[in-house]
N, CA, C, O and the ligand as a Tripos MOL2 file, in Angstrom:
@<TRIPOS>MOLECULE
protein
  265   263    67     0     0
PROTEIN
NO_CHARGES

@<TRIPOS>ATOM
      1 N          84.0800  118.8460  112.5170 N.3       1 MET1
      2 CA         85.6110  118.9110  112.4290 C.3       1 MET1
      3 C          86.3410  117.7920  111.5450 C.2       1 MET1
      4 O          86.7420  116.7500  112.0640 O.2       1 MET1
      5 N          86.4780  118.0440  110.2850 N.am      2 ALA2
      6 CA         87.0900  117.1220  109.6860 C.3       2 ALA2
      7 C          88.2550  117.3590  108.7570 C.2       2 ALA2
      8 O          88.2080  117.2720  107.5300 O.2       2 ALA2
      9 N          89.2070  117.6390  109.4210 N.am      3 THR3
     10 CA         90.3490  118.1120  108.5600 C.3       3 THR3
     11 C          91.3610  117.0270  108.2650 C.2       3 THR3
     12 O          92.1630  116.5880  109.0890 O.2       3 THR3
     13 N          91.2480  116.6550  107.0570 N.am      4 THR4
     14 CA         92.1640  115.5520  106.5190 C.3       4 THR4
     15 C          93.5050  115.8230  105.7220 C.2       4 THR4
     16 O          93.8240  115.5420  104.5670 O.2       4 THR4
     17 N          94.1860  116.4770  106.7560 N.am      5 ASP5
     18 CA         95.4960  116.9990  105.9240 C.3       5 ASP5
     19 C          96.7110  115.9830  105.9600 C.2       5 ASP5
     20 O          97.7910  116.1630  105.3980 O.2       5 ASP5
     21 N          96.3970  115.0320  106.6180 N.am      6 GLY6
     22 CA         97.4320  113.8270  106.6050 C.3       6 GLY6
     23 C          98.4230  113.9420  107.8080 C.2       6 GLY6
     24 O          99.3530  113.1430  107.9170 O.2       6 GLY6
     25 N          98.2200  114.9120  108.6760 N.am      7 SER7
     26 CA         99.3040  115.1270  109.5810 C.3       7 SER7
     27 C          98.9690  114.3030  110.7790 C.2       7 SER7
     28 O          99.9000  113.9050  111.4790 O.2       7 SER7
     29 N          97.7460  114.0060  111.0870 N.am      8 PHE8
     30 CA         97.2750  113.0530  112.2120 C.3       8 PHE8
     31 C          96.1700  112.3070  111.6440 C.2       8 PHE8
     32 O          95.1960  112.8860  111.1630 O.2       8 PHE8
     33 N          96.2770  111.0810  111.6780 N.am      9 ASN9
     34 CA         95.2740  110.0350  111.5050 C.3       9 ASN9
     35 C          94.4110  109.7480  112.7020 C.2       9 ASN9
     36 O          94.5650  108.7590  113.4200 O.2       9 ASN9
     37 N          93.3570  110.8130  112.8990 N.am     10 GLY10
     38 CA         92.8490  110.5560  114.0260 C.3      10 GLY10
     39 C          91.2580  109.8250  113.8930 C.2      10 GLY10
     40 O          90.3190  110.4570  113.4100 O.2      10 GLY10
     41 N          91.1580  108.8080  114.2540 N.am     11 MET11
     42 CA         89.8130  108.1460  114.0840 C.3      11 MET11
     43 C          89.2140  107.8290  115.4480 C.2      11 MET11
     44 O          89.8560  107.5060  116.4470 O.2      11 MET11
     45 N          87.8270  107.9740  115.3440 N.am     12 THR12
     46 CA         87.1180  107.7100  116.7630 C.3      12 THR12
     47 C          86.7530  106.1680  116.6220 C.2      12 THR12
     48 O          85.9700  105.7830  115.7530 O.2      12 THR12
     49 N          87.2740  105.4350  117.3910 N.am     13 GLU13
     50 CA         87.0780  103.8530  117.5390 C.3      13 GLU13
     51 C          86.8960  103.5490  118.8920 C.2      13 GLU13
     52 O          87.3070  104.2050  119.8500 O.2      13 GLU13
     53 N          86.0780  102.2270  118.9080 N.am     14 HIS14
     54 CA         85.9600  101.7180  120.3450 C.3      14 HIS14
     55 C          87.4250  101.2110  120.9160 C.2      14 HIS14
     56 O          88.1970  100.5190  120.2530 O.2      14 HIS14
     57 N          87.6840  101.6910  122.3070 N.am     15 CYS15
     58 CA         88.8900  101.1940  122.9550 C.3      15 CYS15
     59 C          88.2300   99.9800  123.8700 C.2      15 CYS15
     60 O          87.2210  100.2780  124.5100 O.2      15 CYS15
     61 N          88.6550   98.8570  123.9510 N.am     16 ASP16
     62 CA         88.6160   97.8160  124.7530 C.3      16 ASP16
     63 C          88.9020   98.1560  126.1960 C.2      16 ASP16
     64 O          88.2170   97.7610  127.1390 O.2      16 ASP16
     65 N          90.0900   99.0060  126.2980 N.am     17 SER17
     66 CA         90.6030   99.2590  127.6520 C.3      17 SER17
     67 C          89.7020  100.3490  128.3320 C.2      17 SER17
     68 O          89.2750  100.2350  129.4810 O.2      17 SER17
     69 N          89.4590  101.3940  127.5250 N.am     18 CYS18
     70 CA         88.5880  102.4060  127.8430 C.3      18 CYS18
     71 C          87.2200  102.0260  128.1390 C.2      18 CYS18
     72 O          86.5520  102.3980  129.1040 O.2      18 CYS18
     73 N          86.8300  101.1310  127.0670 N.am     19 GLY19
     74 CA         85.2300  100.6370  127.0980 C.3      19 GLY19
     75 C          84.5250  101.6790  126.5080 C.2      19 GLY19
     76 O          83.3030  101.5310  126.5310 O.2      19 GLY19
     77 N          84.9750  102.7520  125.9550 N.am     20 LEU20
     78 CA         84.4700  103.8850  125.4170 C.3      20 LEU20
     79 C          84.8280  103.8490  123.9180 C.2      20 LEU20
     80 O          85.6260  103.0030  123.5150 O.2      20 LEU20
     81 N          84.2080  104.8250  123.0000 N.am     21 ASP21
     82 CA         84.6050  105.2660  121.8700 C.3      21 ASP21
     83 C          85.4640  106.4540  122.2220 C.2      21 ASP21
     84 O          85.0690  107.3740  122.9400 O.2      21 ASP21
     85 N          86.8970  106.3670  121.5680 N.am     22 THR22
     86 CA         87.8870  107.2790  121.9020 C.3      22 THR22
     87 C          88.5620  107.6330  120.7540 C.2      22 THR22
     88 O          88.5170  106.8810  119.7800 O.2      22 THR22
     89 N          89.2560  108.7920  120.7200 N.am     23 LEU23
     90 CA         90.3320  109.1830  119.5250 C.3      23 LEU23
     91 C          91.4940  108.2630  119.4710 C.2      23 LEU23
     92 O          92.2230  108.0370  120.4380 O.2      23 LEU23
     93 N          91.6250  107.7610  118.3270 N.am     24 HIS24
     94 CA         92.7580  106.8520  118.2150 C.3      24 HIS24
     95 C          93.4870  107.4210  116.9550 C.2      24 HIS24
     96 O          93.0290  108.0650  116.0110 O.2      24 HIS24
     97 N          94.8140  106.9750  117.2300 N.am     25 GLU25
     98 CA         95.7420  107.4810  116.1470 C.3      25 GLU25
     99 C          96.2260  106.1860  115.3720 C.2      25 GLU25
    100 O          96.8950  105.2840  115.8780 O.2      25 GLU25
    101 N          95.7550  106.2420  113.9910 N.am     26 VAL26
    102 CA         95.7960  105.0330  113.1490 C.3      26 VAL26
    103 C          96.9660  105.0780  112.4240 C.2      26 VAL26
    104 O          97.2360  106.1590  111.9020 O.2      26 VAL26
    105 N          97.8220  104.0340  112.2510 N.am     27 SER27
    106 CA         98.7910  103.7960  111.4300 C.3      27 SER27
    107 C          99.1540  102.5310  110.9650 C.2      27 SER27
    108 O          98.8340  101.5490  111.6350 O.2      27 SER27
    109 N          99.8960  102.3730  109.7130 N.am     28 VAL28
    110 CA        100.1000  101.1180  109.0950 C.3      28 VAL28
    111 C         101.6060  100.6030  109.2930 C.2      28 VAL28
    112 O         102.4970  101.3020  108.8110 O.2      28 VAL28
    113 N         101.8830   99.6440  109.8450 N.am     29 GLN29
    114 CA        103.2560   99.0080  110.2640 C.3      29 GLN29
    115 C         103.2990   97.9920  109.5540 C.2      29 GLN29
    116 O         102.2900   97.2970  109.4380 O.2      29 GLN29
    117 N         104.6300   97.6280  108.8310 N.am     30 ILE30
    118 CA        104.9990   96.4470  108.2870 C.3      30 ILE30
    119 C         106.0070   95.6190  109.2150 C.2      30 ILE30
    120 O         107.1490   95.9360  109.5470 O.2      30 ILE30
    121 N         105.3580   94.6030  109.5080 N.am     31 ARG31
    122 CA        105.9950   93.7080  110.6380 C.3      31 ARG31
    123 C         106.5490   92.4600  109.7220 C.2      31 ARG31
    124 O         106.0190   91.8970  108.7640 O.2      31 ARG31
    125 N         107.8740   92.2250  110.4020 N.am     32 THR32
    126 CA        108.3390   90.9070  109.7320 C.3      32 THR32
    127 C         108.2950   89.9120  110.7830 C.2      32 THR32
    128 O         108.7190   90.0760  111.9270 O.2      32 THR32
    129 N         107.7580   88.8770  110.3200 N.am     33 GLU33
    130 CA        107.4590   87.7540  111.0560 C.3      33 GLU33
    131 C         108.5240   86.6840  110.9380 C.2      33 GLU33
    132 O         108.2860   85.8710  110.0450 O.2      33 GLU33
    133 N         109.4060   86.5290  111.4780 N.am     34 SER34
    134 CA        110.5680   85.5360  111.1020 C.3      34 SER34
    135 C         110.2270   84.5650  111.8530 C.2      34 SER34
    136 O         110.6650   84.4630  112.9990 O.2      34 SER34
    137 N         109.3430   83.6560  111.2890 N.am     35 ILE35
    138 CA        109.1380   82.2820  112.0420 C.3      35 ILE35
    139 C         110.1450   81.1610  111.3630 C.2      35 ILE35
    140 O         110.8050   80.4050  112.0750 O.2      35 ILE35
    141 N         110.1920   81.1290  110.1520 N.am     36 LYS36
    142 CA        111.1630   80.5510  109.4440 C.3      36 LYS36
    143 C         112.1150   81.4560  108.5090 C.2      36 LYS36
    144 O         111.6780   82.4350  107.9040 O.2      36 LYS36
    145 N         113.2880   81.0880  108.4570 N.am     37 GLU37
    146 CA        114.1930   81.7530  107.7380 C.3      37 GLU37
    147 C         113.8440   81.7550  106.3280 C.2      37 GLU37
    148 O         113.7490   82.8510  105.7750 O.2      37 GLU37
    149 N         113.6280   80.6290  105.6230 N.am     38 GLU38
    150 CA        113.2050   80.4320  104.1950 C.3      38 GLU38
    151 C         111.8780   81.2110  103.9090 C.2      38 GLU38
    152 O         111.6800   81.7000  102.7960 O.2      38 GLU38
    153 N         111.0110   81.3140  104.8830 N.am     39 ASN39
    154 CA        109.6610   82.2060  104.3920 C.3      39 ASN39
    155 C         109.9020   83.5620  104.5150 C.2      39 ASN39
    156 O         109.0280   84.3190  104.0930 O.2      39 ASN39
    157 N         111.0790   84.1090  105.0890 N.am     40 ALA40
    158 CA        111.3730   85.5130  105.5320 C.3      40 ALA40
    159 C         110.6630   86.6230  104.4230 C.2      40 ALA40
    160 O         109.9440   87.5510  104.7940 O.2      40 ALA40
    161 N         110.9990   86.3500  103.0360 N.am     41 GLN41
    162 CA        110.2860   87.1850  101.9590 C.3      41 GLN41
    163 C         108.7290   87.3130  102.1560 C.2      41 GLN41
    164 O         108.0700   88.3390  101.9870 O.2      41 GLN41
    165 N         108.2780   86.1150  102.5350 N.am     42 PHE42
    166 CA        106.6200   86.2210  102.5560 C.3      42 PHE42
    167 C         105.9040   86.5930  103.8480 C.2      42 PHE42
    168 O         104.6850   86.6710  103.9980 O.2      42 PHE42
    169 N         106.9270   86.8270  104.8310 N.am     43 SER43
    170 CA        106.4670   86.9670  106.1070 C.3      43 SER43
    171 C         106.3110   88.4570  106.7200 C.2      43 SER43
    172 O         106.1630   88.7040  107.9170 O.2      43 SER43
    173 N         106.3740   89.4130  105.6560 N.am     44 ARG44
    174 CA        106.1580   90.7430  105.9070 C.3      44 ARG44
    175 C         104.8090   91.1500  105.7520 C.2      44 ARG44
    176 O         104.3270   91.2790  104.6270 O.2      44 ARG44
    177 N         104.0630   91.3950  106.9330 N.am     45 GLU45
    178 CA        102.9230   91.7790  106.9460 C.3      45 GLU45
    179 C         102.3520   93.0460  107.1790 C.2      45 GLU45
    180 O         102.7880   93.6070  108.1840 O.2      45 GLU45
    181 N         101.4060   93.7170  106.4620 N.am     46 PRO46
    182 CA        100.9840   94.9990  107.0180 C.3      46 PRO46
    183 C         100.0450   94.9190  108.0350 C.2      46 PRO46
    184 O          98.9960   94.2930  107.8820 O.2      46 PRO46
    185 N         100.3370   95.5130  109.0840 N.am     47 TYR47
    186 CA         99.2790   95.8590  110.2450 C.3      47 TYR47
    187 C          98.7770   97.0640  110.4410 C.2      47 TYR47
    188 O          99.5810   97.9890  110.5610 O.2      47 TYR47
    189 N          97.5770   97.2940  110.5070 N.am     48 ARG48
    190 CA         96.8610   98.4240  110.9990 C.3      48 ARG48
    191 C          96.9430   98.6060  112.4190 C.2      48 ARG48
    192 O          96.3980   97.7780  113.1480 O.2      48 ARG48
    193 N          97.5770   99.6190  112.9190 N.am     49 VAL49
    194 CA         97.9690   99.7820  114.3780 C.3      49 VAL49
    195 C          97.1960  101.0280  114.7090 C.2      49 VAL49
    196 O          97.2570  102.0260  113.9910 O.2      49 VAL49
    197 N          96.4500  100.9620  115.8270 N.am     50 SER50
    198 CA         95.6570  102.0550  116.2700 C.3      50 SER50
    199 C          95.8770  102.2080  117.9080 C.2      50 SER50
    200 O          95.7040  101.2550  118.6690 O.2      50 SER50
    201 N          96.2650  103.4830  118.3380 N.am     51 GLU51
    202 CA         96.5640  103.7120  119.6060 C.3      51 GLU51
    203 C          95.6240  104.5260  120.0450 C.2      51 GLU51
    204 O          95.3130  105.4810  119.3330 O.2      51 GLU51
    205 N          95.0170  104.3340  121.2280 N.am     52 CYS52
    206 CA         94.0990  105.0770  122.0230 C.3      52 CYS52
    207 C          94.8650  106.3840  122.6320 C.2      52 CYS52
    208 O          95.8970  106.3440  123.3020 O.2      52 CYS52
    209 N          94.0960  107.6190  122.2310 N.am     53 GLN53
    210 CA         94.8240  108.8520  122.6590 C.3      53 GLN53
    211 C          94.4630  109.0610  124.2520 C.2      53 GLN53
    212 O          94.9910  109.9110  124.9690 O.2      53 GLN53
    213 N          93.4950  108.1510  124.6470 N.am     54 GLN54
    214 CA         92.9410  108.5670  126.1730 C.3      54 GLN54
    215 C          93.8980  107.6680  127.0110 C.2      54 GLN54
    216 O          94.3040  108.1910  128.0500 O.2      54 GLN54
    217 N          94.3170  106.4400  126.7450 N.am     55 CYS55
    218 CA         94.9640  105.8190  127.6380 C.3      55 CYS55
    219 C          96.2060  105.0780  127.1420 C.2      55 CYS55
    220 O          96.9650  104.5370  127.9460 O.2      55 CYS55
    221 N          96.4320  105.0480  125.7370 N.am     56 GLY56
    222 CA         97.8450  104.6630  125.2100 C.3      56 GLY56
    223 C          97.4690  103.3040  124.7010 C.2      56 GLY56
    224 O          98.2820  102.7930  123.9300 O.2      56 GLY56
    225 N          96.3200  102.5830  125.0090 N.am     57 HIS57
    226 CA         96.1650  101.2530  124.6060 C.3      57 HIS57
    227 C          96.3980  100.9900  123.1660 C.2      57 HIS57
    228 O          96.1190  101.9170  122.4060 O.2      57 HIS57
    229 N          96.8030  100.0230  122.7150 N.am     58 ARG58
    230 CA         97.3370   99.7940  121.2850 C.3      58 ARG58
    231 C          96.8400   98.4540  120.7500 C.2      58 ARG58
    232 O          97.1400   97.3810  121.2730 O.2      58 ARG58
    233 N          96.1290   98.5720  119.7700 N.am     59 SER59
    234 CA         95.7570   97.3650  119.1490 C.3      59 SER59
    235 C          96.0630   97.2630  117.7410 C.2      59 SER59
    236 O          95.9980   98.2760  117.0450 O.2      59 SER59
    237 N          96.4170   96.0600  117.2110 N.am     60 SER60
    238 CA         96.8340   96.0210  115.8990 C.3      60 SER60
    239 C          96.0150   94.7640  115.3420 C.2      60 SER60
    240 O          95.5470   93.8290  115.9920 O.2      60 SER60
    241 N          95.9640   95.0170  113.8190 N.am     61 GLN61
    242 CA         95.2380   93.7070  113.1840 C.3      61 GLN61
    243 C          95.7490   93.6240  111.9770 C.2      61 GLN61
    244 O          95.8670   94.6450  111.2990 O.2      61 GLN61
    245 N          96.0830   92.5710  111.5760 N.am     62 ARG62
    246 CA         96.7490   92.2100  110.1570 C.3      62 ARG62
    247 C          95.7010   92.5300  108.9270 C.2      62 ARG62
    248 O          94.5640   92.0600  108.9080 O.2      62 ARG62
    249 N          96.1190   93.2080  108.1190 N.am     63 MET63
    250 CA         95.3530   93.6480  107.1660 C.3      63 MET63
    251 C          94.9910   92.6700  105.9200 C.2      63 MET63
    252 O          93.9570   92.6340  105.2520 O.2      63 MET63
    253 N          96.1270   91.9190  105.8260 N.am     64 ASN64
    254 CA         96.0800   90.6320  105.0010 C.3      64 ASN64
    255 C          95.4680   89.4910  105.6680 C.2      64 ASN64
    256 O          96.1590   89.0040  106.5630 O.2      64 ASN64
    257 N          94.1990   88.8810  105.4210 N.am     65 ASN65
    258 CA         93.6790   87.7170  106.0130 C.3      65 ASN65
    259 C          93.9740   86.7630  105.2280 C.2      65 ASN65
    260 O          93.1130   86.7200  104.3500 O.2      65 ASN65
    261 N          94.7850   85.9360  105.0810 N.am     66 ALA66
    262 CA         95.2760   85.1660  103.9630 C.3      66 ALA66
    263 C          94.6800   83.6920  104.7300 C.2      66 ALA66
    264 O          94.8320   82.6030  104.1760 O.2      66 ALA66
    265 ZN         91.6150  103.7980  125.6990 Zn       67 ZN67
@<TRIPOS>BOND
     1     1     2 1
     2     2     3 1
     3     3     4 2
     4     3     5 am
     5     5     6 1
     6     6     7 1
     7     7     8 2
     8     7     9 am
     9     9    10 1
    10    10    11 1
    11    11    12 2
    12    11    13 am
    13    13    14 1
    14    14    15 1
    15    15    16 2
    16    15    17 am
    17    17    18 1
    18    18    19 1
    19    19    20 2
    20    19    21 am
    21    21    22 1
    22    22    23 1
    23    23    24 2
    24    23    25 am
    25    25    26 1
    26    26    27 1
    27    27    28 2
    28    27    29 am
    29    29    30 1
    30    30    31 1
    31    31    32 2
    32    31    33 am
    33    33    34 1
    34    34    35 1
    35    35    36 2
    36    35    37 am
    37    37    38 1
    38    38    39 1
    39    39    40 2
    40    39    41 am
    41    41    42 1
    42    42    43 1
    43    43    44 2
    44    43    45 am
    45    45    46 1
    46    46    47 1
    47    47    48 2
    48    47    49 am
    49    49    50 1
    50    50    51 1
    51    51    52 2
    52    51    53 am
    53    53    54 1
    54    54    55 1
    55    55    56 2
    56    55    57 am
    57    57    58 1
    58    58    59 1
    59    59    60 2
    60    59    61 am
    61    61    62 1
    62    62    63 1
    63    63    64 2
    64    63    65 am
    65    65    66 1
    66    66    67 1
    67    67    68 2
    68    67    69 am
    69    69    70 1
    70    70    71 1
    71    71    72 2
    72    71    73 am
    73    73    74 1
    74    74    75 1
    75    75    76 2
    76    75    77 am
    77    77    78 1
    78    78    79 1
    79    79    80 2
    80    79    81 am
    81    81    82 1
    82    82    83 1
    83    83    84 2
    84    83    85 am
    85    85    86 1
    86    86    87 1
    87    87    88 2
    88    87    89 am
    89    89    90 1
    90    90    91 1
    91    91    92 2
    92    91    93 am
    93    93    94 1
    94    94    95 1
    95    95    96 2
    96    95    97 am
    97    97    98 1
    98    98    99 1
    99    99   100 2
   100    99   101 am
   101   101   102 1
   102   102   103 1
   103   103   104 2
   104   103   105 am
   105   105   106 1
   106   106   107 1
   107   107   108 2
   108   107   109 am
   109   109   110 1
   110   110   111 1
   111   111   112 2
   112   111   113 am
   113   113   114 1
   114   114   115 1
   115   115   116 2
   116   115   117 am
   117   117   118 1
   118   118   119 1
   119   119   120 2
   120   119   121 am
   121   121   122 1
   122   122   123 1
   123   123   124 2
   124   123   125 am
   125   125   126 1
   126   126   127 1
   127   127   128 2
   128   127   129 am
   129   129   130 1
   130   130   131 1
   131   131   132 2
   132   131   133 am
   133   133   134 1
   134   134   135 1
   135   135   136 2
   136   135   137 am
   137   137   138 1
   138   138   139 1
   139   139   140 2
   140   139   141 am
   141   141   142 1
   142   142   143 1
   143   143   144 2
   144   143   145 am
   145   145   146 1
   146   146   147 1
   147   147   148 2
   148   147   149 am
   149   149   150 1
   150   150   151 1
   151   151   152 2
   152   151   153 am
   153   153   154 1
   154   154   155 1
   155   155   156 2
   156   155   157 am
   157   157   158 1
   158   158   159 1
   159   159   160 2
   160   159   161 am
   161   161   162 1
   162   162   163 1
   163   163   164 2
   164   163   165 am
   165   165   166 1
   166   166   167 1
   167   167   168 2
   168   167   169 am
   169   169   170 1
   170   170   171 1
   171   171   172 2
   172   171   173 am
   173   173   174 1
   174   174   175 1
   175   175   176 2
   176   175   177 am
   177   177   178 1
   178   178   179 1
   179   179   180 2
   180   179   181 am
   181   181   182 1
   182   182   183 1
   183   183   184 2
   184   183   185 am
   185   185   186 1
   186   186   187 1
   187   187   188 2
   188   187   189 am
   189   189   190 1
   190   190   191 1
   191   191   192 2
   192   191   193 am
   193   193   194 1
   194   194   195 1
   195   195   196 2
   196   195   197 am
   197   197   198 1
   198   198   199 1
   199   199   200 2
   200   199   201 am
   201   201   202 1
   202   202   203 1
   203   203   204 2
   204   203   205 am
   205   205   206 1
   206   206   207 1
   207   207   208 2
   208   207   209 am
   209   209   210 1
   210   210   211 1
   211   211   212 2
   212   211   213 am
   213   213   214 1
   214   214   215 1
   215   215   216 2
   216   215   217 am
   217   217   218 1
   218   218   219 1
   219   219   220 2
   220   219   221 am
   221   221   222 1
   222   222   223 1
   223   223   224 2
   224   223   225 am
   225   225   226 1
   226   226   227 1
   227   227   228 2
   228   227   229 am
   229   229   230 1
   230   230   231 1
   231   231   232 2
   232   231   233 am
   233   233   234 1
   234   234   235 1
   235   235   236 2
   236   235   237 am
   237   237   238 1
   238   238   239 1
   239   239   240 2
   240   239   241 am
   241   241   242 1
   242   242   243 1
   243   243   244 2
   244   243   245 am
   245   245   246 1
   246   246   247 1
   247   247   248 2
   248   247   249 am
   249   249   250 1
   250   250   251 1
   251   251   252 2
   252   251   253 am
   253   253   254 1
   254   254   255 1
   255   255   256 2
   256   255   257 am
   257   257   258 1
   258   258   259 1
   259   259   260 2
   260   259   261 am
   261   261   262 1
   262   262   263 1
   263   263   264 2
@<TRIPOS>SUBSTRUCTURE
     1 MET1         2 RESIDUE 1 A MET
     2 ALA2         6 RESIDUE 1 A ALA
     3 THR3        10 RESIDUE 1 A THR
     4 THR4        14 RESIDUE 1 A THR
     5 ASP5        18 RESIDUE 1 A ASP
     6 GLY6        22 RESIDUE 1 A GLY
     7 SER7        26 RESIDUE 1 A SER
     8 PHE8        30 RESIDUE 1 A PHE
     9 ASN9        34 RESIDUE 1 A ASN
    10 GLY10       38 RESIDUE 1 A GLY
    11 MET11       42 RESIDUE 1 A MET
    12 THR12       46 RESIDUE 1 A THR
    13 GLU13       50 RESIDUE 1 A GLU
    14 HIS14       54 RESIDUE 1 A HIS
    15 CYS15       58 RESIDUE 1 A CYS
    16 ASP16       62 RESIDUE 1 A ASP
    17 SER17       66 RESIDUE 1 A SER
    18 CYS18       70 RESIDUE 1 A CYS
    19 GLY19       74 RESIDUE 1 A GLY
    20 LEU20       78 RESIDUE 1 A LEU
    21 ASP21       82 RESIDUE 1 A ASP
    22 THR22       86 RESIDUE 1 A THR
    23 LEU23       90 RESIDUE 1 A LEU
    24 HIS24       94 RESIDUE 1 A HIS
    25 GLU25       98 RESIDUE 1 A GLU
    26 VAL26      102 RESIDUE 1 A VAL
    27 SER27      106 RESIDUE 1 A SER
    28 VAL28      110 RESIDUE 1 A VAL
    29 GLN29      114 RESIDUE 1 A GLN
    30 ILE30      118 RESIDUE 1 A ILE
    31 ARG31      122 RESIDUE 1 A ARG
    32 THR32      126 RESIDUE 1 A THR
    33 GLU33      130 RESIDUE 1 A GLU
    34 SER34      134 RESIDUE 1 A SER
    35 ILE35      138 RESIDUE 1 A ILE
    36 LYS36      142 RESIDUE 1 A LYS
    37 GLU37      146 RESIDUE 1 A GLU
    38 GLU38      150 RESIDUE 1 A GLU
    39 ASN39      154 RESIDUE 1 A ASN
    40 ALA40      158 RESIDUE 1 A ALA
    41 GLN41      162 RESIDUE 1 A GLN
    42 PHE42      166 RESIDUE 1 A PHE
    43 SER43      170 RESIDUE 1 A SER
    44 ARG44      174 RESIDUE 1 A ARG
    45 GLU45      178 RESIDUE 1 A GLU
    46 PRO46      182 RESIDUE 1 A PRO
    47 TYR47      186 RESIDUE 1 A TYR
    48 ARG48      190 RESIDUE 1 A ARG
    49 VAL49      194 RESIDUE 1 A VAL
    50 SER50      198 RESIDUE 1 A SER
    51 GLU51      202 RESIDUE 1 A GLU
    52 CYS52      206 RESIDUE 1 A CYS
    53 GLN53      210 RESIDUE 1 A GLN
    54 GLN54      214 RESIDUE 1 A GLN
    55 CYS55      218 RESIDUE 1 A CYS
    56 GLY56      222 RESIDUE 1 A GLY
    57 HIS57      226 RESIDUE 1 A HIS
    58 ARG58      230 RESIDUE 1 A ARG
    59 SER59      234 RESIDUE 1 A SER
    60 SER60      238 RESIDUE 1 A SER
    61 GLN61      242 RESIDUE 1 A GLN
    62 ARG62      246 RESIDUE 1 A ARG
    63 MET63      250 RESIDUE 1 A MET
    64 ASN64      254 RESIDUE 1 A ASN
    65 ASN65      258 RESIDUE 1 A ASN
    66 ALA66      262 RESIDUE 1 A ALA
    67 ZN67       265 GROUP 0 **** ****
């Protein structure tokens, strides 16, 4: 079963909360990290967010490792 029509980004990944490999919904979010105002233009970071469809646990990781 591998329908990639873009409507649902389902990925099987390990969930720390379930302790199992479960279906995750994966999306990318741009988060603004407003630590300092003068750096605001540099602080929008893309995060890869995956949400476990089993328990709802969300994990996110920064895509740019600077
Ligand atoms: Zn889970």
